[in-house]
C-alpha positions in Angstrom: -7.7 23.9 6.6 -4.0 23.3 7.1 -2.2 20.0 6.4 -1.9 19.5 10.2 -5.6 20.1 10.7 -6.5 17.7 7.9 -4.2 15.0 9.3 -5.7 15.5 12.8 -9.2 15.2 11.3 -8.2 11.9 9.7 -6.6 10.5 12.9 -9.9 11.3 14.6 -11.9 9.4 11.9 -9.5 6.4 12.4 -9.8 6.4 16.2 -11.5 3.2 17.3 -10.5 1.3 14.1 -7.3 -0.7 13.4 -6.7 1.4 10.2 -3.7 3.6 9.7 -3.3 6.6 7.4 -1.0 6.4 4.4 -0.3 10.0 3.3 0.0 10.0 -0.5 2.8 12.5 -1.2 3.2 12.2 -5.0 3.9 15.5 -6.8 4.0 17.4 -3.5 7.2 19.2 -2.5 9.3 18.1 0.5 8.2 21.2 2.5 4.7 19.9 2.5 5.9 16.4 3.5 7.8 18.0 6.4 4.5 19.7 7.5 2.7 16.3 7.4 5.5 14.7 9.4 5.4 17.5 12.0 1.7 16.8 12.3 2.4 13.2 13.2 2.2 11.4 9.8 4.8 8.6 9.6 3.5 6.5 6.6 4.1 8.1 3.2 3.0 6.6 -0.1 4.6 7.4 -3.4 3.7 6.3 -7.0 6.9 7.1 -8.7 10.2 5.5 -7.8 12.4 8.5 -8.7 10.3 10.8 -6.6 10.4 8.6 -3.6 14.2 8.1 -3.9 14.7 11.9 -4.1 12.5 12.7 -1.2 13.6 9.9 1.2 17.0 11.5 2.2 15.3 14.8 2.9 13.0 13.4 5.6 13.6 11.8 9.0 14.7 8.2 9.0 11.6 6.9 10.8 9.3 7.6 7.9 7.7 4.3 6.7 7.8 4.5 2.9 5.2 2.7 0.8 5.4 2.2 -2.9 1.8 2.4 -4.1 2.1 2.6 -7.9 3.1 -0.1 -10.3 6.7 -1.1 -9.8 8.9 -2.2 -12.7 11.6 -4.8 -11.7 14.4 -2.6 -13.1 13.5 0.2 -10.6 13.5 -2.0 -7.5 17.2 -1.3 -6.8 16.5 2.4 -6.2 14.0 1.6 -3.4 15.6 -1.4 -1.9 17.8 0.4 0.7 14.8 2.0 2.4 11.3 1.1 1.2 9.2 -0.5 3.9 6.3 -1.9 1.9 5.6 -2.4 -1.8 1.8 -2.3 -1.9 1.6 -3.1 -5.6 3.1 -6.7 -5.9 1.5 -8.2 -9.0 4.0 -10.9 -10.1 6.4 -13.6 -8.9 9.1 -11.8 -10.9 8.7 -8.7 -8.9 8.8 -10.6 -5.6 12.0 -12.3 -6.7 13.6 -9.0 -7.6 12.6 -7.5 -4.3 14.1 -10.4 -2.5 17.3 -10.2 -4.5 17.8 -6.4 -3.9 16.7 -6.6 -0.3 19.3 -9.3 0.3 22.0 -7.0 -1.0 21.1 -4.5 1.8 20.6 -7.3 4.4 17.0 -6.3 5.1 13.5 -7.5 4.6 11.0 -5.6 2.3 7.3 -6.1 3.0 4.8 -6.5 0.2 1.0 -6.5 -0.4 -0.5 -8.6 -3.2 -2.4 -6.2 -5.4 -5.7 -7.6 -6.7 -7.8 -6.4 -9.6 -11.2 -5.7 -8.0 -12.4 -2.7 -10.2 -14.7 -2.7 -13.2 -12.1 -0.7 -15.1 -9.7 -2.6 -17.3 -7.1 0.1 -16.8 -6.5 -0.9 -13.2 -4.0 -3.6 -12.7 -3.7 -6.5 -10.3 -3.9 -10.2 -9.7 -6.8 -12.6 -9.8 -7.2 -15.0 -6.9 -6.0 -18.0 -8.9 -2.9 -16.0 -10.0 -2.1 -15.1 -6.4 -2.5 -18.7 -5.3 -0.2 -19.9 -8.1 2.5 -17.6 -6.8 2.0 -18.6 -3.1 2.1 -22.3 -4.0 5.3 -22.1 -6.1 8.6 -23.3 -4.7 10.2 -20.1 -6.1 8.1 -18.0 -3.8 8.7 -20.3 -0.8 12.4 -19.9 -1.3 12.3 -16.2 -0.8 13.9 -14.9 2.4 14.1 -11.1 2.1 10.6 -10.3 1.1 7.6 -10.8 3.4 4.0 -10.6 2.3 1.9 -8.8 4.9 -1.5 -8.5 3.2 -3.5 -7.3 0.2 -4.2 -4.1 -1.7 -6.9 -3.1 -4.2 -8.3 -0.1 -6.0 -12.0 0.1 -6.4 -13.9 1.4 -9.4 -13.9 5.2 -9.5 -17.7 5.6 -9.0 -20.2 7.3 -6.6 -22.1 4.1 -6.5 -21.7 3.0 -2.9 -23.1 -0.5 -3.5 -20.7 -1.2 -6.3 -17.6 0.2 -4.5 -18.4 -1.5 -1.2 -19.0 -4.8 -3.0 -15.4 -4.5 -4.5 -14.0 -3.8 -1.0 -15.9 -6.8 0.3 -14.4 -9.0 -2.4 -10.9 -7.8 -1.5 -11.6 -8.6 2.2 -12.8 -12.1 1.2 -9.5 -12.6 -0.7 -7.6 -11.6 2.3 -9.5 -13.9 4.6 -9.0 -16.8 2.2 -5.3 -16.2 1.9 -4.9 -15.7 5.6 -6.7 -19.0 6.4 -5.0 -21.0 3.7 -1.4 -19.7 3.6 -0.8 -17.4 6.5 -2.7 -18.8 9.4 0.4 -18.8 11.6 1.7 -15.4 10.4 0.7 -12.5 12.7 2.2 -10.0 10.3 -0.2 -11.0 7.5 -2.9 -8.5 8.5 -3.0 -5.6 6.1 -6.0 -4.8 3.8 -5.0 -1.6 1.9 -8.1 -0.1 0.4 -9.8 3.3 0.2 -8.6 6.6 -1.1 -9.7 10.3 -0.6 -13.1 9.7 -2.4 -14.1 6.3 -1.0 -12.2 5.8 2.3 -15.4 5.8 4.5 -16.8 2.8 2.7 -13.4 1.1 2.8 -13.2 1.6 6.6 -16.7 0.2 6.9 -15.5 -2.9 5.1 -12.4 -3.5 7.3 -9.6 -1.5 5.6 -6.4 -1.3 7.7 -4.6 1.2 5.4 -6.3 4.1 3.7 -4.3 6.0 1.1 -5.1 9.7 1.2 -3.5 12.6 -0.7 -5.8 15.2 -2.0 -8.0 15.3 1.1 -4.8 16.2 3.1 -2.8 18.4 0.7 -5.6 19.8 -1.4 -5.7 19.1 -5.1 -2.4 19.1 -6.8 -1.8 22.3 -8.6 
């Protein structure tokens, strides 16, 4: 199937849900991204800063760029002029740097708090107490150019539906708790980014609003 057919198939699967498709474009050439754009994709997710910064000028200005990989503070400046959402916010330091760099460009960058929900230690992210410590800090409350709009998590890479769905349920509970406690008045705090090519049906069933899909659209990277 073509990229356009794959995207159309995903849009059909998302019909009737509040979820949006994040097309994961890492390692894929700009021509393929243009094909995805022509097929209606507007949210592109990249893992590597250099790759995103190189591709961004080659694509139309209405692409919503999401940083989905770990982001080092010293790389923020390369994304600050254009990135829409950083899905991998895992420290107050990163939030402060996002705020500082966004202010230089007179814009607001959105962010998702990344939680560690998987069994694997290799996956990164916050615990709930760590996230609450950030949200309660005066340093966070002073930020004006970064806006948290939800949560993100990566489940254990496993075919065990009960395990994976349990992790997605946990992330959703974190979201509900933060929404009620810290963002009750904030309509923009609404994103639960969970689910990838292998487990997105389970994520959708558990209330995902953003699914991050690459290989199921572009084919495996060769």
